[in-house]
SEVEXRO-874686 format. One record per residue (C-alpha): x, y, z; residue in three letters; residue number from 1. Coordinates in pm, whole numbers. Layout:
residues N
[vopa [X; Y; Z]; "ALA"; NUM]
...
This chain:
residues 282
[vopa [-1240; 2005; 2245]; "MET"; 1]
[vopa [-893; 1942; 2389]; "ALA"; 2]
[vopa [-723; 2215; 2597]; "PRO"; 3]
[vopa [-504; 2303; 2297]; "ASP"; 4]
[vopa [-812; 2374; 2084]; "GLY"; 5]
[vopa [-772; 2068; 1860]; "VAL"; 6]
[vopa [-1096; 1895; 1761]; "VAL"; 7]
[vopa [-1119; 1547; 1606]; "LEU"; 8]
[vopa [-1399; 1456; 1366]; "ARG"; 9]
[vopa [-1474; 1216; 1082]; "ALA"; 10]
[vopa [-1302; 1294; 752]; "MET"; 11]
[vopa [-1527; 1418; 472]; "GLN"; 12]
[vopa [-1470; 1439; 98]; "ALA"; 13]
[vopa [-1442; 1817; 134]; "ASP"; 14]
[vopa [-1130; 1764; 350]; "ASP"; 15]
[vopa [-927; 1596; 78]; "LEU"; 16]
[vopa [-783; 1912; -77]; "SER"; 17]
[vopa [-660; 2029; 266]; "ALA"; 18]
[vopa [-521; 1682; 346]; "ALA"; 19]
[vopa [-340; 1679; 12]; "HIS"; 20]
[vopa [-195; 2025; 81]; "ALA"; 21]
[vopa [-77; 1901; 421]; "LEU"; 22]
[vopa [94; 1601; 259]; "SER"; 23]
[vopa [277; 1834; 18]; "LEU"; 24]
[vopa [415; 2022; 319]; "GLN"; 25]
[vopa [585; 1705; 441]; "VAL"; 26]
[vopa [705; 1614; 89]; "HIS"; 27]
[vopa [480; 1313; 30]; "TRP"; 28]
[vopa [437; 1236; -341]; "PRO"; 29]
[vopa [62; 1176; -334]; "HIS"; 30]
[vopa [-159; 1351; -588]; "ARG"; 31]
[vopa [-507; 1467; -498]; "LEU"; 32]
[vopa [-631; 1174; -709]; "ALA"; 33]
[vopa [-436; 934; -484]; "ASP"; 34]
[vopa [-608; 1077; -175]; "TRP"; 35]
[vopa [-945; 1048; -347]; "GLN"; 36]
[vopa [-885; 681; -427]; "LEU"; 37]
[vopa [-792; 577; -75]; "VAL"; 38]
[vopa [-1070; 783; 83]; "PHE"; 39]
[vopa [-1328; 617; -143]; "ALA"; 40]
[vopa [-1214; 279; -5]; "LEU"; 41]
[vopa [-1204; 367; 364]; "GLY"; 42]
[vopa [-1276; 614; 641]; "LYS"; 43]
[vopa [-1068; 873; 818]; "GLY"; 44]
[vopa [-1024; 1106; 1113]; "ILE"; 45]
[vopa [-908; 1465; 1085]; "VAL"; 46]
[vopa [-778; 1706; 1347]; "ALA"; 47]
[vopa [-881; 2072; 1326]; "GLU"; 48]
[vopa [-764; 2380; 1511]; "ARG"; 49]
[vopa [-938; 2713; 1457]; "ASP"; 50]
[vopa [-1107; 2567; 1149]; "GLY"; 51]
[vopa [-777; 2460; 990]; "GLU"; 52]
[vopa [-695; 2096; 918]; "LEU"; 53]
[vopa [-378; 2004; 1111]; "VAL"; 54]
[vopa [-388; 1623; 1097]; "GLY"; 55]
[vopa [-539; 1325; 919]; "ALA"; 56]
[vopa [-539; 946; 945]; "ALA"; 57]
[vopa [-728; 678; 751]; "LEU"; 58]
[vopa [-835; 316; 794]; "SER"; 59]
[vopa [-962; 45; 563]; "TRP"; 60]
[vopa [-1169; -261; 654]; "LEU"; 61]
[vopa [-1096; -597; 493]; "TRP"; 62]
[vopa [-1368; -848; 570]; "GLY"; 63]
[vopa [-1501; -894; 926]; "PRO"; 64]
[vopa [-1168; -942; 1106]; "ALA"; 65]
[vopa [-892; -726; 954]; "HIS"; 66]
[vopa [-803; -364; 880]; "ALA"; 67]
[vopa [-511; -147; 776]; "THR"; 68]
[vopa [-418; 205; 886]; "LEU"; 69]
[vopa [-221; 465; 698]; "GLY"; 70]
[vopa [-167; 821; 576]; "LEU"; 71]
[vopa [-123; 937; 935]; "VAL"; 72]
[vopa [-4; 1295; 904]; "ILE"; 73]
[vopa [32; 1593; 1139]; "VAL"; 74]
[vopa [109; 1952; 1044]; "ASP"; 75]
[vopa [480; 2008; 1128]; "PRO"; 76]
[vopa [382; 2323; 1320]; "ARG"; 77]
[vopa [169; 2113; 1557]; "CYS"; 78]
[vopa [400; 1824; 1632]; "ARG"; 79]
[vopa [470; 1741; 1995]; "GLY"; 80]
[vopa [105; 1793; 2094]; "ARG"; 81]
[vopa [10; 1421; 2074]; "ARG"; 82]
[vopa [-228; 1489; 1784]; "ILE"; 83]
[vopa [-114; 1173; 1604]; "GLY"; 84]
[vopa [-167; 971; 1921]; "PHE"; 85]
[vopa [-519; 1108; 1964]; "ARG"; 86]
[vopa [-613; 1038; 1602]; "MET"; 87]
[vopa [-479; 683; 1633]; "MET"; 88]
[vopa [-675; 624; 1954]; "GLN"; 89]
[vopa [-992; 742; 1781]; "ALA"; 90]
[vopa [-938; 508; 1483]; "LEU"; 91]
[vopa [-846; 212; 1702]; "LEU"; 92]
[vopa [-1167; 257; 1901]; "ALA"; 93]
[vopa [-1362; 221; 1576]; "LEU"; 94]
[vopa [-1165; -93; 1483]; "LEU"; 95]
[vopa [-1205; -281; 1810]; "SER"; 96]
[vopa [-1181; -657; 1770]; "GLY"; 97]
[vopa [-992; -649; 1438]; "ARG"; 98]
[vopa [-633; -736; 1360]; "SER"; 99]
[vopa [-476; -415; 1231]; "ILE"; 100]
[vopa [-176; -368; 1003]; "TRP"; 101]
[vopa [27; -58; 924]; "LEU"; 102]
[vopa [363; 40; 778]; "ASN"; 103]
[vopa [553; 273; 1009]; "ALA"; 104]
[vopa [822; 526; 934]; "THR"; 105]
[vopa [1117; 533; 1170]; "GLN"; 106]
[vopa [975; 848; 1329]; "ALA"; 107]
[vopa [633; 691; 1386]; "GLY"; 108]
[vopa [737; 346; 1506]; "ARG"; 109]
[vopa [761; 445; 1873]; "GLY"; 110]
[vopa [406; 581; 1871]; "LEU"; 111]
[vopa [268; 260; 1726]; "TYR"; 112]
[vopa [461; 43; 1971]; "GLU"; 113]
[vopa [303; 238; 2258]; "ARG"; 114]
[vopa [-36; 157; 2106]; "LEU"; 115]
[vopa [34; -217; 2106]; "GLY"; 116]
[vopa [170; -277; 1755]; "PHE"; 117]
[vopa [462; -517; 1705]; "VAL"; 118]
[vopa [710; -552; 1419]; "ARG"; 119]
[vopa [631; -833; 1174]; "VAL"; 120]
[vopa [832; -736; 866]; "GLY"; 121]
[vopa [1008; -471; 663]; "GLU"; 122]
[vopa [912; -291; 344]; "VAL"; 123]
[vopa [1169; -144; 107]; "ARG"; 124]
[vopa [1074; 150; -117]; "GLN"; 125]
[vopa [1246; 144; -457]; "HIS"; 126]
[vopa [1208; 408; -723]; "GLN"; 127]
[vopa [1380; 580; -1012]; "GLY"; 128]
[vopa [1380; 609; -1389]; "THR"; 129]
[vopa [1317; 257; -1511]; "ALA"; 130]
[vopa [1571; 99; -1743]; "LEU"; 131]
[vopa [1482; -137; -2027]; "SER"; 132]
[vopa [1434; -472; -1857]; "ALA"; 133]
[vopa [1506; -805; -2025]; "PRO"; 134]
[vopa [1215; -1046; -1993]; "LEU"; 135]
[vopa [1259; -1322; -1736]; "VAL"; 136]
[vopa [1245; -1672; -1885]; "ALA"; 137]
[vopa [967; -1893; -1752]; "LEU"; 138]
[vopa [961; -2269; -1718]; "ALA"; 139]
[vopa [755; -2483; -1956]; "GLU"; 140]
[vopa [381; -2440; -1904]; "GLY"; 141]
[vopa [413; -2087; -1761]; "TRP"; 142]
[vopa [338; -1767; -1951]; "ARG"; 143]
[vopa [253; -1400; -1907]; "LEU"; 144]
[vopa [-54; -1240; -2063]; "ARG"; 145]
[vopa [-259; -921; -2024]; "PRO"; 146]
[vopa [-562; -955; -1797]; "SER"; 147]
[vopa [-916; -939; -1929]; "ASP"; 148]
[vopa [-1260; -901; -1771]; "HIS"; 149]
[vopa [-1281; -1275; -1706]; "ASN"; 150]
[vopa [-987; -1259; -1462]; "ASP"; 151]
[vopa [-1147; -1049; -1190]; "GLN"; 152]
[vopa [-1266; -1331; -963]; "ALA"; 153]
[vopa [-938; -1524; -997]; "SER"; 154]
[vopa [-721; -1223; -917]; "LEU"; 155]
[vopa [-933; -1127; -618]; "ILE"; 156]
[vopa [-893; -1483; -488]; "LYS"; 157]
[vopa [-516; -1482; -542]; "LEU"; 158]
[vopa [-483; -1151; -355]; "ASP"; 159]
[vopa [-688; -1287; -64]; "ALA"; 160]
[vopa [-473; -1601; -48]; "LEU"; 161]
[vopa [-156; -1393; -46]; "ALA"; 162]
[vopa [-275; -1143; 217]; "ARG"; 163]
[vopa [-493; -1369; 432]; "GLY"; 164]
[vopa [-780; -1121; 410]; "MET"; 165]
[vopa [-1046; -1037; 149]; "PRO"; 166]
[vopa [-991; -711; -41]; "ARG"; 167]
[vopa [-1254; -748; -311]; "ASP"; 168]
[vopa [-1350; -380; -344]; "HIS"; 169]
[vopa [-984; -272; -357]; "LEU"; 170]
[vopa [-894; -515; -637]; "LEU"; 171]
[vopa [-1215; -439; -828]; "THR"; 172]
[vopa [-1132; -68; -826]; "GLY"; 173]
[vopa [-767; -115; -921]; "LEU"; 174]
[vopa [-854; -337; -1216]; "LEU"; 175]
[vopa [-1044; -48; -1374]; "THR"; 176]
[vopa [-742; 184; -1372]; "GLN"; 177]
[vopa [-430; -35; -1387]; "ALA"; 178]
[vopa [-244; -221; -1659]; "ASP"; 179]
[vopa [-253; -575; -1523]; "THR"; 180]
[vopa [-41; -870; -1632]; "VAL"; 181]
[vopa [-127; -1226; -1531]; "VAL"; 182]
[vopa [109; -1518; -1467]; "LEU"; 183]
[vopa [-52; -1836; -1600]; "ASP"; 184]
[vopa [33; -2200; -1551]; "TYR"; 185]
[vopa [-145; -2426; -1799]; "GLU"; 186]
[vopa [-411; -2158; -1854]; "ASP"; 187]
[vopa [-476; -2102; -1482]; "GLN"; 188]
[vopa [-396; -1767; -1320]; "ALA"; 189]
[vopa [-123; -1821; -1060]; "ARG"; 190]
[vopa [-8; -1463; -1006]; "GLY"; 191]
[vopa [-48; -1104; -1125]; "PHE"; 192]
[vopa [97; -754; -1109]; "ALA"; 193]
[vopa [-45; -407; -1169]; "MET"; 194]
[vopa [96; -81; -1305]; "LEU"; 195]
[vopa [-87; 250; -1257]; "ARG"; 196]
[vopa [-45; 624; -1202]; "ARG"; 197]
[vopa [64; 727; -854]; "PHE"; 198]
[vopa [258; 1013; -704]; "GLY"; 199]
[vopa [546; 1137; -923]; "ARG"; 200]
[vopa [487; 883; -1199]; "GLY"; 201]
[vopa [392; 515; -1199]; "LEU"; 202]
[vopa [372; 249; -929]; "VAL"; 203]
[vopa [398; -128; -963]; "ILE"; 204]
[vopa [183; -316; -713]; "GLY"; 205]
[vopa [37; -530; -592]; "PRO"; 206]
[vopa [255; -815; -711]; "VAL"; 207]
[vopa [132; -1163; -616]; "VAL"; 208]
[vopa [319; -1475; -731]; "ALA"; 209]
[vopa [399; -1829; -619]; "PRO"; 210]
[vopa [774; -1758; -599]; "ASP"; 211]
[vopa [1042; -1497; -663]; "ALA"; 212]
[vopa [1097; -1612; -1021]; "ALA"; 213]
[vopa [732; -1551; -1103]; "GLY"; 214]
[vopa [739; -1213; -930]; "ALA"; 215]
[vopa [1048; -1110; -1126]; "MET"; 216]
[vopa [886; -1210; -1454]; "ALA"; 217]
[vopa [579; -1000; -1376]; "LEU"; 218]
[vopa [779; -698; -1259]; "ILE"; 219]
[vopa [1025; -713; -1551]; "ALA"; 220]
[vopa [737; -708; -1797]; "TYR"; 221]
[vopa [584; -396; -1637]; "LEU"; 222]
[vopa [922; -224; -1600]; "VAL"; 223]
[vopa [974; -285; -1972]; "GLY"; 224]
[vopa [648; -104; -2043]; "LEU"; 225]
[vopa [771; 187; -1828]; "SER"; 226]
[vopa [1129; 227; -1953]; "ALA"; 227]
[vopa [1239; 590; -1929]; "GLY"; 228]
[vopa [960; 680; -1686]; "LYS"; 229]
[vopa [963; 735; -1309]; "PHE"; 230]
[vopa [854; 413; -1137]; "VAL"; 231]
[vopa [806; 322; -771]; "ARG"; 232]
[vopa [760; -20; -611]; "ILE"; 233]
[vopa [730; -109; -241]; "ASP"; 234]
[vopa [841; -467; -175]; "VAL"; 235]
[vopa [859; -708; 115]; "ASP"; 236]
[vopa [1226; -719; 209]; "PHE"; 237]
[vopa [1221; -1094; 264]; "ASP"; 238]
[vopa [1103; -1146; -94]; "GLY"; 239]
[vopa [1466; -1123; -203]; "GLY"; 240]
[vopa [1417; -877; -490]; "LEU"; 241]
[vopa [1600; -567; -366]; "THR"; 242]
[vopa [1934; -612; -545]; "GLU"; 243]
[vopa [1763; -720; -867]; "TRP"; 244]
[vopa [1536; -413; -860]; "LEU"; 245]
[vopa [1838; -186; -833]; "GLU"; 246]
[vopa [1976; -341; -1152]; "SER"; 247]
[vopa [1659; -213; -1324]; "LEU"; 248]
[vopa [1723; 145; -1211]; "GLY"; 249]
[vopa [1486; 124; -916]; "LEU"; 250]
[vopa [1709; 222; -624]; "LEU"; 251]
[vopa [1620; 174; -260]; "ARG"; 252]
[vopa [1534; 516; -118]; "VAL"; 253]
[vopa [1351; 438; 206]; "ASP"; 254]
[vopa [1215; 165; 430]; "MET"; 255]
[vopa [916; 113; 656]; "ALA"; 256]
[vopa [847; -129; 939]; "THR"; 257]
[vopa [544; -351; 888]; "GLU"; 258]
[vopa [355; -369; 1219]; "MET"; 259]
[vopa [56; -563; 1348]; "LEU"; 260]
[vopa [-180; -531; 1640]; "ARG"; 261]
[vopa [-374; -857; 1679]; "GLY"; 262]
[vopa [-339; -1198; 1516]; "SER"; 263]
[vopa [-155; -1275; 1194]; "MET"; 264]
[vopa [-384; -1337; 892]; "PRO"; 265]
[vopa [-371; -1694; 768]; "ALA"; 266]
[vopa [-229; -1664; 417]; "GLY"; 267]
[vopa [-169; -1975; 205]; "GLU"; 268]
[vopa [171; -2085; 82]; "ALA"; 269]
[vopa [56; -2132; -280]; "VAL"; 270]
[vopa [110; -1758; -342]; "VAL"; 271]
[vopa [261; -1465; -156]; "ARG"; 272]
[vopa [270; -1088; -177]; "ARG"; 273]
[vopa [594; -951; -318]; "PHE"; 274]
[vopa [489; -587; -362]; "ALA"; 275]
[vopa [228; -370; -194]; "LEU"; 276]
[vopa [-53; -165; -346]; "VAL"; 277]
[vopa [79; 129; -145]; "THR"; 278]
[vopa [236; 147; 200]; "GLN"; 279]
[vopa [-95; 275; 338]; "ALA"; 280]
[vopa [-316; 4; 187]; "LEU"; 281]
[vopa [-68; -281; 226]; "GLY"; 282]
């Protein structure tokens, strides 16, 4: 136990309701179901004081060499006591030897820099009531289609190529709960995008495509399905989609700094990630 009475321990399923309540205090949009999903895919650390949960942080392993960190949260009443720093140190000790990614808020970036993370990109959060979106024309040989059960292996491979790390269990789980559209070229899957429940409404992501035109076609299709509903999408800023997204009613409301501790995953240029699953999962 630390001198301030804060104890760190492994997160358990029974902690999720308290973690969700803590996230509501800081105005995060996550539902309890969103916490349950990410916890099922990873592991976490919680901070307790006098039996009350005052902090949480989670990590997810992707293959033998990579990991992501996210949902790092501290009770506002306990800030300034280095609780976030202690939770991060505990998680990093468990992830020794891996390259680790996270998306940092402006307030958290200094903490992560002190822990050895460096900036590698920027994520833009867009959201709003989706407008009716005209479909994006595709070149000859390209088409969009709904996914089916035969696509699982292909989409898992495309995601791994785009991210430079295997995320089989993440994609397998998402495919059971998301509306997924596939970008085909001559009957071969070359990209995909997912739409599912999250937070205040719906979220689009991940979006994987060979180029911005393919990503726009995928996103426009899913925005069209969501017209009149609240939609969120978190995109790589260098994907060049921010102004176009605003024309669809999805305004930029926030940004995060993508940070890495370790070596850059070796993605392949045939596809790239245009939108994240969530900021926590990457």
